[in-house]
Wavefront OBJ file of the C-alpha trace (Angstrom):
o trace
v 14.921 56.231 19.689
v 17.676 56.419 22.349
v 20.442 53.855 22.234
v 19.817 50.889 24.536
v 21.507 51.150 27.919
v 24.193 48.702 29.045
v 21.778 47.212 31.590
v 19.091 46.768 28.911
v 21.563 44.868 26.703
v 22.718 42.839 29.720
v 19.109 41.951 30.632
v 18.352 40.723 27.094
v 21.588 38.728 27.091
v 20.620 37.028 30.378
v 17.042 36.374 29.172
v 18.479 34.803 26.008
v 21.019 32.731 27.942
v 18.263 31.233 30.113
v 15.965 30.618 27.149
v 18.926 29.107 25.301
v 18.753 26.234 27.829
v 15.336 25.162 26.512
v 15.562 21.429 25.672
v 12.718 21.853 23.140
v 13.620 22.830 19.588
v 11.910 24.955 16.949
v 12.966 26.079 13.479
v 12.929 29.547 11.961
v 11.862 30.544 8.435
v 15.317 29.596 7.095
v 15.049 26.115 8.636
v 17.651 26.772 11.358
v 17.096 24.997 14.688
v 16.744 27.122 17.836
v 15.919 26.425 21.480
v 12.149 26.983 21.319
v 11.728 29.823 23.835
v 14.869 31.608 22.609
v 13.304 31.823 19.146
v 9.982 32.904 20.676
v 11.696 35.733 22.590
v 13.401 36.988 19.427
v 10.105 36.840 17.513
v 8.411 38.853 20.275
v 11.138 41.527 20.179
v 11.052 41.707 16.370
v 7.253 42.016 16.283
v 7.264 44.728 18.965
v 9.955 46.653 17.050
v 7.781 46.458 13.916
v 4.489 47.550 15.464
v 5.758 49.968 18.141
v 9.394 50.959 17.546
v 9.160 53.593 20.307
v 7.747 51.177 22.919
v 8.880 51.921 26.488
v 11.899 49.976 27.732
v 9.736 48.068 30.244
v 7.552 46.755 27.389
v 10.643 45.758 25.395
v 11.956 43.845 28.409
v 8.586 42.174 29.027
v 8.323 41.142 25.372
v 11.697 39.374 25.472
v 10.948 37.808 28.876
v 7.380 36.779 28.047
v 8.094 33.012 28.019
v 11.276 32.922 30.089
v 12.065 29.299 31.084
v 8.486 28.323 30.178
v 9.424 24.637 29.924
v 10.152 24.579 33.697
v 6.385 24.418 34.413
v 4.944 21.760 32.069
v 1.261 21.788 31.139
v 0.931 18.118 32.130
v 1.675 18.996 35.773
v -1.849 20.455 35.996
v -5.292 18.873 35.482
v -6.028 18.517 31.749
v -9.230 20.554 31.892
v -10.156 24.233 31.580
v -9.523 24.975 35.272
v -6.150 23.203 35.069
v -5.234 25.214 31.989
v -5.938 28.493 33.810
v -3.973 27.300 36.862
v -1.021 26.519 34.581
v -1.199 29.890 32.812
v -1.402 31.786 36.115
v 1.544 29.813 37.538
v 3.555 30.643 34.413
v 2.781 34.370 34.623
v 3.933 34.479 38.232
v 7.056 32.440 37.448
v 8.015 34.558 34.413
v 7.606 37.704 36.525
v 9.791 36.264 39.317
v 12.596 35.117 36.993
v 12.551 38.359 34.999
v 12.575 40.369 38.237
v 15.663 38.517 39.510
v 17.522 39.183 36.261
v 16.553 42.856 36.142
v 17.750 43.308 39.735
v 21.056 41.562 38.883
v 21.774 43.966 36.006
v 20.927 47.066 38.039
v 17.321 48.043 37.316
v 15.458 50.019 39.981
v 12.494 48.602 41.885
v 9.941 50.688 39.977
v 11.084 49.351 36.578
v 11.209 45.781 37.893
v 7.667 46.113 39.294
v 6.491 47.563 35.971
v 7.936 44.682 33.936
v 6.428 42.186 36.384
v 2.999 43.840 36.095
v 3.269 43.645 32.299
v 4.228 39.962 32.394
v 1.252 39.225 34.648
v -1.105 41.144 32.295
v -2.339 43.384 35.086
v -4.944 45.956 33.975
v -5.307 44.482 30.461
v -7.486 46.811 28.317
v -7.015 49.629 30.891
v -3.215 49.910 30.576
v -1.965 50.822 27.092
v 1.412 49.097 27.607
v -0.183 45.833 28.791
v -2.538 46.009 25.791
v 0.408 46.579 23.442
v 2.208 43.544 24.871
v -0.975 41.457 24.511
v -1.349 42.568 20.877
v 2.235 41.487 20.168
v 1.657 38.120 21.874
v -1.450 37.547 19.715
v 0.312 38.659 16.513
v 3.288 36.358 17.154
v 0.907 33.457 17.877
v -1.074 34.049 14.684
v 1.996 34.524 12.480
v 4.214 31.710 13.730
v 2.263 29.178 15.824
v -1.388 29.286 14.838
v -1.381 26.916 11.866
v 0.538 24.107 13.621
v -1.731 24.535 16.643
v -4.856 24.530 14.451
v -3.857 21.247 12.789
v -3.873 19.523 16.197
v -7.413 20.482 17.220
v -10.990 20.320 15.885
v -12.064 23.289 13.782
v -14.768 24.461 16.208
v -12.171 24.716 19.008
v -9.847 26.727 16.744
v -12.626 29.126 15.749
v -13.440 29.653 19.429
v -9.731 30.342 20.197
v -9.433 32.853 17.336
v -12.567 34.639 18.582
v -11.145 34.794 22.137
v -7.770 35.987 20.803
v -9.535 38.678 18.772
v -11.385 39.960 21.841
v -8.085 40.363 23.704
v -6.612 42.598 20.974
v -6.980 46.339 20.459
v -8.496 47.684 17.229
v -4.958 48.446 16.025
v -3.832 44.908 16.882
v -6.785 43.453 14.983
v -5.960 45.591 11.938
v -2.332 44.423 12.044
v -3.463 40.796 12.383
v -5.501 41.107 9.180
v -2.330 42.224 7.349
v -0.245 39.208 8.419
v 1.004 37.063 5.507
v -0.831 33.946 6.721
v -1.044 30.765 4.641
v -4.415 30.231 2.929
v -5.444 27.526 5.422
v -4.862 29.890 8.363
v -6.582 32.804 6.590
v -9.622 30.610 6.001
v -9.881 29.709 9.717
v -9.516 33.340 10.780
v -12.183 34.386 8.243
v -14.591 31.743 9.608
v -13.950 32.894 13.165
v -14.630 36.532 12.288
v -17.647 35.899 10.070
l 1 2 3 4 5 6 7 8 9 10 11 12 13 14 15 16 17 18 19 20 21 22 23 24 25 26 27 28 29 30 31 32 33 34 35 36 37 38 39 40 41 42 43 44 45 46 47 48 49 50 51 52 53 54 55 56 57 58 59 60 61 62 63 64 65 66 67 68 69 70 71 72 73 74 75 76 77 78 79 80 81 82 83 84 85 86 87 88 89 90 91 92 93 94 95 96 97 98 99 100 101 102 103 104 105 106 107 108 109 110 111 112 113 114 115 116 117 118 119 120 121 122 123 124 125 126 127 128 129 130 131 132 133 134 135 136 137 138 139 140 141 142 143 144 145 146 147 148 149 150 151 152 153 154 155 156 157 158 159 160 161 162 163 164 165 166 167 168 169 170 171 172 173 174 175 176 177 178 179 180 181 182 183 184 185 186 187 188 189 190 191 192 193 194 195 196 197
C-alpha cells in the first residue's frame, strides 16, 4: 500500500481535531475516556484497515469523516417518530458531506475526490457501488462490535431484532460473514442469532 500523502494525513488530523471537540464522552476497551465521535472515527479507520487494507483513499477519508461533528445536529431537534428519524439521518449525511468537503478543499484535494468522498458519506448508490457498500459494511461492523449491546439494553427485544435484520440486509455477503466472526458478548450473540433465525 502506498504511503499516505501529506494532504491525507492533514485531512485526518483536521477531522480528528473537529471530532475532538465533541462534548460527549465514550470509553475505549482500556477504559480511557475519549470525545465520543473522535473514538468512533478511529474505530471506523481501524475496522476498514482490518477488512480492506487496500481500500481507496476516498473510502479511508469517508470512514474517518463518517460522523464528523455529529453532535451539532441533535436527534431531539426532529420529531421523535420514524419520519423524524429519517429526516435527522438525511440532515446528518448532508452535513457530514459538507464539513468533510470543506476540510478536503482546505488541505488541497481536487474536486473529483471531494465529490467522491461526499457521495460515499451520503451513501449514494448503496448496493450498486462497491466502495459505498464497503463503507456501509464497516459502519455495520463497528456498530455491532462496539455499540450494539448498549443500544440493545435500551430498547425492547422485538425492536432490536428488527434493527439487526435491517442492518443485515444493508450488508454484503462478505460483511455478513465478517459480522458472524466478531467477538460479541453472549448476550449480543443471542440477539443476533434470534434475528437471523
